[in-house]
N, C-alpha and C positions, 0 to 999 in steps of 0.2 A: 503494500500500501503503500502510496505517493506519501509524501506530506502538503500537501494540495488536496488529497484526499480525505486523510486525518480533518485538515480545517474543513472538511465541509464538512465531518458529523461532530464539529462544537457545537451549532443553537444547537441541534437535537438534544446533543448529552446534557448541556447545560438547563434545557427548558426539564428535561426527567429529571437531573437535577432540584430544580427550584419546584417541582411538583411533589418533590419527596422530603419539603423541608417542614418542621412540623408546625402547625399550628398555633398561634397563639395561646394562652392560658386563657380558658373565659373567665372572669370569675363567677362567686355567685354569692350573692348578699343576701342573710336574713336577719329582717328585723328584731330588735330585740329590746331587751328596758334593762337601765342598772334599779335594783329595789333603793341605791342612796337619793334618786329622784323624790321621793316620798319621804327622809329621812325623818321628818318635821311628826307625819303623823304615827310614822313607825315607833319613834321613840316616845311619845303620845301614849302610843294604844290605842288610838282611833281605828287605824288601817293596822291589817295583820298582813304576814307575810301564804296567809292563805288567799284573802283577798286579793292581794298579787298576782299572782294565776289566776281567776276571773278575770283583771282588769286586761293581763293578757290576750284572754280571749275574745272581751270584749272589745279592743282594739287591733286585732287580727296579727297578733305578732307572733312570732315560732319560737323566741326563745327570752330566759330570764337571768341575770347579774344578780345574785341576793347578796346583798352586802350586811353581813354576819353579826355587824355589833350589837344587833338587839335580838339576836335571837333568844330563848327563855335559855335561864337559867334556874336549875343544871338541864345541860344539852342532853335529851334522852333522846334514845334509836329511835322508840316509838315513835316521838316529835317528827324525826326526821323522813323517818318512811312513809309517814302518816300523807305529810306532805308533797314527798317522791308519786304517792299512792293517785292522788287529785289531781299535777300536773302532767302525768299519765294519761286518765280519763279524760283530760279536758288536750288530748297532744299540745302542747309546752312544753320544752323544752327545760329544765331547769340546768344547764346548758358553761354555766361559770357561778362560784364565790368570791368576795371580796374580803380580805381579811389585812390587819395591822400588822405591818412587817419594819425591822431596823435592824436592817442587814449590814451593816456599818459599824457597827458596836465592835470597836477598839479592842477588846482580850476576846482568846480562843475559849472563855470558859463563857462568856453575854453571847458569845454569837452559836453554841454548842446550846444554851436557852433558841437562842434565835431557830435552830435548824428544828429542834425536838419539836417548837410550835407549831410551826410551818407541815410536820408530821401529823402533828395531829389533826389539825386541818384537811389536810389529802386522806387522811380516814373518815371527815365528815361530807365532803364532795362528792367520795365512790360511794358512799351511802345513798348522796342521793344524785347518784347518776353525773355529779356534774367531771364536765373530764377538761376543766382549765379553771387555775384558780388564780385571783388578782393579786401580786401583792410587788410592797415599795420595798425601793433599796435604798432610804432610809437619807439622814443627814450627813454630813463629812464635818468629824468629828473633829472638838477644836484641839488644837496640836496638827492633825491628821493633816494628807495631803490628797489630790480630791485622788492619784491612784493609789497610795493605799484603801483608800475606803473604796475605792469600787476593785482592789482584788480580792477584799474583804469578801462584800457583796457577792461577787464572785463564786466564792469558798462557801458561803452558805448556800447558793442556785446548785451549785455542782455538786454538792452532800445531800442536797434536798432531794433535787430530783431523780436522784439514784433509790430511791422511797419511793416518788409520788414514779416512778417509771411501773415499778411493783405491781399501784396501784391502776393507773391508766388515767395519770393523772398530770395536764401537762401547767408548770409556772412559767406565768406571763408576767415577766417585769414593767412597770405603768412608771413609763417620764410622768414621772411626778416632783420636783423639784430633787434639789437635794444633790444625789451625788449622780443621780438621774435629770437633771438640769436639759444637759444637754445630749442631740442625737448620738455623734459620738462617742462618750461616756457608755453611752447605754449599751449599743452596740460592741463596746471592747468588752462588755459586761458578761454579755447573756453568749461571745462568743467566744472568752475566757472559763464561761462552763461546760461549754463545749460538749451539749448534749440536746437529745432529741427534742427531748422533753422542757425545754428551755427555753421562751420567746421574749417575744414584745405583746407588753398591753397598751397599742397605742390610744392615747389620749390628742385626738383633733384639736382638741381646746387650750392642753396647758402648756404648749412651749411658750415660750414669751419673746422670744425676736427670732428674724430669721426661718420664720413659720416654712413655708412652704418645702424648702430646704430639708429638713431638718426630717417634716414628717415623709420626705422622699425613701433620706437615709433608712429610715427607719420600714418601712414596709417590707423591705424582702427578708424578715423576722417577722412580720406581724401573724400572732401569733388569735388577738380580739381587737376589735378599732372599738370607738369612741368618740359620741359630736355632742357638741356639748354647741347651745345658742347663741353663747362668742364666742372669738378667738385674738389674738396679735394678729396686726398688722403690718410690715415688714419694720415700720419704725415701732414698735412697740408697743400702739395706741389697741384699745380695745374696740373692736367691730365684731358687729353681725358677720355670722360666722355663714361661708361661701361653700352651701353644702352641697353645691352643683359643682364645684372644683374639685371637692374636697372628697367627693362620690368618682368624679371620673378620675382622678390621680390613681384611686385604687385599685378601679378596673383594670387599669391599663396593668395593675400591677400582675395581673390574672389572681387575686385575693380569693378568699375561699370560704365564709366563715358569714359567725356574727356580727352586727356592723349595731349598735345600743346609743342607744338617749341617754346620757345621763346628764339631767337639770340643774340647774344651781341659779337660775336667775333672776330678777323681782319677782318677777308678776303669777301669783299664786299658780300650783302647776293643775289642778285642779282641773282651772280653764286653760292656761297654755302646753301642757302635755301631748292631749288628745289633739290639738291644732299639730302639733310638731309629731307625736307621730302619723296620723295623714301622712305627713310632706318624707318622713322616712320610707313607710315603705313604696311611697311612689317614684320617691330614691332609689330605691332598693328593685324594687322591680325592672325597670329602665337602664341599670348598668345591668344588671342580670340578663338583659336579651341578649 
């Protein structure tokens, strides 16, 4: 075969290679609600977690992220399994719980206590059928550097993840100030933890500057995503969240998972949240198509 013959075959070969390229991953976005949205009612016991399950049904939601701060004390297995049964019978997934953690404790003994506390909540998540726990990194302790604090957080996550893996529970580290103020540090912690059971709980309303770039950096590691009414613009001013832009970015990344509303604005949630959930459902459907 001559060189000319080979060159003549190139267009067809190139076309075959082009056709063989994998299609971009299609996003699958499922609307959800963070229990923290109704924190005042839950704290005052004017709303229960059982009420939240029925609220999710009423507003066409697929999932709930249950902040555990107002779980009953003592917390019993019967209470958890009864809640799980109610959710199942109403086709609502309790896919996540949210717990308080401070992984940047400066002593090994303190970090060991954090690990044991996370393990306790992993058992709770497992009983509820939740595949995710939202956790916080913590503050940079006085006298420590950010690198030291990040290393401590990664150490806690890595060890806790070994236990979480046995229960089938993912640990999602939220961008929540402190050591997780910047996306670069969050990604560093997650990569250092080096576990498929550790990812980022991406709250798109929590970054204080350079917001869009930081969201973009976190997206490859996102295991759960939240939206708020407000966010910061590029200059750091508080503005209304551009949900359409957020959803478009997330969809381009090929994310598949929950998109939860966490409401913290001044308007009473009784009036604001139904309106926002309607928009959330519309965008989830639009960008999953």
